[in-house]
C-alpha positions in Angstrom: -1.2 -4.7 -16.3 -2.0 -8.2 -15.1 -5.8 -8.5 -14.5 -7.4 -11.4 -12.6 -11.0 -12.1 -13.5 -12.8 -14.1 -10.8 -16.2 -15.3 -12.0 -17.9 -18.7 -12.2 -19.7 -17.8 -15.4 -17.2 -19.1 -18.0 -18.8 -17.3 -20.9 -18.4 -14.0 -19.2 -14.8 -14.8 -18.4 -14.1 -15.8 -22.0 -15.7 -12.7 -23.4 -14.0 -10.4 -20.9 -10.6 -12.1 -21.5 -10.8 -11.5 -25.2 -11.8 -7.8 -24.8 -9.1 -7.1 -22.2 -6.4 -8.8 -24.1 -7.3 -6.8 -27.2 -6.7 -3.7 -25.1 -3.2 -4.8 -24.1 -3.9 -6.4 -20.7 -2.6 -9.8 -19.6 -5.5 -11.8 -18.2 -5.7 -14.5 -15.5 -8.9 -16.3 -14.7 -10.3 -18.0 -11.6 -13.7 -19.7 -11.3 -14.1 -19.8 -7.5 -12.9 -17.9 -4.5 -10.4 -20.5 -3.3 -8.7 -20.7 -6.7 -8.6 -16.9 -6.8 -6.8 -16.6 -3.4 -4.3 -19.2 -4.5 -3.6 -17.4 -7.7 -3.3 -14.0 -6.0 -0.7 -15.5 -3.7 1.4 -17.1 -6.5 1.0 -14.7 -9.4 1.8 -11.0 -9.9 -1.7 -9.6 -10.0 -2.1 -5.8 -10.6 -5.9 -5.6 -10.7 -8.9 -7.9 -9.7 -12.4 -8.1 -11.2 -14.3 -10.0 -8.6 -17.7 -11.4 -8.8 -19.6 -11.5 -5.5 -21.5 -14.8 -6.0 -18.7 -17.5 -6.1 -18.4 -21.2 -5.2 -16.1 -22.3 -2.4 -15.5 -18.8 -1.0 -17.7 -15.8 -1.8 -16.4 -12.6 -3.3 -16.9 -10.5 -0.2 -14.7 -12.9 1.8 -12.1 -12.9 -1.0 -12.1 -9.1 -1.0 -11.6 -9.1 2.8 -8.8 -11.6 2.7 -7.0 -9.8 -0.1 -7.2 -6.5 1.8 -5.6 -8.2 4.9 -2.4 -8.9 3.0 -2.2 -6.9 -0.3 -3.0 -3.5 -1.7 -4.5 -4.5 -5.1 -7.2 -2.5 -6.8 -10.5 -4.4 -6.9 -13.7 -3.8 -8.9 -16.7 -5.9 -7.7 -19.0 -7.4 -10.3 -22.5 -7.4 -8.8 -26.1 -8.4 -9.8 -28.4 -5.5 -10.6 -30.3 -5.4 -7.3 -27.7 -6.5 -4.8 -27.5 -3.2 -2.9 -26.4 -4.8 0.3 -23.6 -6.7 -1.4 -22.4 -3.5 -3.1 -22.2 -1.8 0.3 -20.4 -4.7 1.9 -18.0 -4.9 -0.9 -17.0 -1.3 -0.6 -16.8 -1.6 3.2 -14.4 -4.5 2.9 -12.1 -2.6 0.6 -13.4 -2.8 -3.0 -12.5 0.3 -5.0 -15.6 0.3 -7.2 -18.4 -1.9 -8.5 -20.0 -2.6 -11.9 -23.5 -4.0 -12.2 -24.2 -6.9 -14.5 -24.9 -6.8 -17.4 -22.3 -4.2 -18.3 -20.7 -2.8 -21.4 -17.1 -3.8 -21.8 -16.1 -0.2 -22.7 -17.6 1.0 -19.4 -15.7 -1.6 -17.5 -12.4 -0.8 -19.1 -13.0 2.9 -18.4 -13.6 2.0 -14.7 -10.5 -0.1 -14.6 -8.4 2.8 -16.0 -9.9 5.3 -13.7 -9.4 3.2 -10.6 -5.9 2.3 -11.5 -5.0 5.9 -12.1 -6.2 6.8 -8.7 -4.3 3.9 -7.2 -1.0 4.8 -8.9 -1.3 8.5 -8.0 -2.0 7.5 -4.3 1.0 5.1 -4.3 3.3 7.8 -5.7 2.2 10.3 -3.0 2.7 7.7 -0.3 6.2 6.7 -1.6 7.7 10.2 -1.4 7.8 12.2 1.8 9.0 15.8 1.5 9.8 18.0 4.5 11.6 21.3 4.1 14.7 20.5 1.9 14.5 16.8 2.7 13.0 14.2 0.4 12.6 10.6 1.4 11.9 8.2 -1.5 10.3 5.1 0.2 10.3 2.9 -2.9 14.0 3.6 -3.8 15.0 4.0 -0.2 16.9 7.2 -0.9 17.3 10.3 1.3 18.0 13.6 -0.6 18.9 16.8 1.3 19.3 20.0 -0.6 19.7 18.0 -3.8 22.4 15.7 -2.5 21.9 12.0 -1.8 22.8 11.0 1.8 23.8 7.4 2.3 22.0 5.7 5.1 22.2 2.2 6.5 19.1 0.0 6.2 18.2 0.5 9.9 18.9 4.3 9.7 16.5 4.6 6.8 13.8 2.5 8.5 14.2 4.6 11.7 14.0 7.9 9.8 11.0 6.7 7.8 9.2 5.7 11.0 9.8 9.1 12.5 9.2 11.4 9.5 5.9 9.6 8.5 4.4 10.7 11.9 5.7 14.2 12.6 5.1 15.3 16.1 4.4 11.8 17.5 6.8 10.8 20.3 8.1 7.3 20.0 9.6 5.6 23.0 12.9 3.8 22.5 11.1 0.6 23.2 8.5 1.3 20.4 11.2 2.3 17.9 13.1 -0.9 18.7 10.0 -3.0 18.2 9.1 -1.3 14.9 12.5 -1.0 13.3 14.3 -4.1 14.7 11.0 -6.1 14.9 11.9 -7.4 18.3 10.2 -6.9 21.7 13.4 -7.5 23.7 14.7 -4.0 23.3 18.1 -2.4 23.6 17.9 1.3 24.3 21.6 1.8 23.5 21.1 0.5 20.0 18.3 3.0 19.4 20.3 5.9 20.8 23.4 5.1 18.7 21.4 4.9 15.5 19.6 8.2 16.3 23.0 9.8 16.9 24.4 8.5 13.6 21.3 9.6 11.8 21.6 13.1 13.3 25.3 13.3 12.1 24.1 12.7 8.6 20.9 14.6 8.5 21.3 17.6 10.8 23.2 20.8 10.1 24.3 20.9 13.8 23.9 17.4 15.2 24.3 18.7 18.8 21.4 21.0 18.3 19.1 19.0 16.0 16.2 20.8 14.3 14.6 17.7 12.7 15.0 14.7 15.1 14.1 16.0 18.5 14.3 14.4 21.9 11.4 14.2 24.4 13.4 13.9 27.6 12.5 10.9 29.7 10.3 9.5 26.9 11.9 9.1 23.5 12.3 10.8 20.1 10.1 12.6 17.5 10.4 14.3 14.1 9.5 18.0 14.2 5.9 18.6 13.3 6.2 22.0 11.4 8.3 22.7 8.3 9.4 26.2 9.2 
């Protein structure tokens, strides 16, 4: 795991770096908020230890900016009595906080606990199961009754959009905007891709049980799994 320590107290950074490296982590360091944001955008960072009181850009703002673009676990490092800062940190997306001064063993335990929760959550989000259908988001694979079904990139994106919100009716215009990332829509393109997807997914494409049509509106994925 690559951990970024963001703190302007260099002795704390030095001590933490040594302890974390001894426990097998790769450590990066930033000493102000601006440097931290630059490093997060250029390096592969898996975890952030973020002090609240920082030069250039404060830790709360850094946390907010990170959350706008990336999903990286964050533990805030706070002073003993900074109750408001702790609350703000959590509201802006921090996963946990540790109060200074802290024991390194406690911090490492917190890091491991937060990262376990994070990876478990990501695993759940990346696999959608419905009846005998499994959609692996990270591998972009569709499995039906144990058999992999080959989809084009747009077919996969279309199915992912529908199956992630069962029961929600999407207009053709909305599907075109989400999948093709374009506001100048082509309803024929959506209809053709839905038809192709049904041919691959449905037992009886002319009478689909998964991808349903809301006449005059659009398409939706069946809500129940019966």
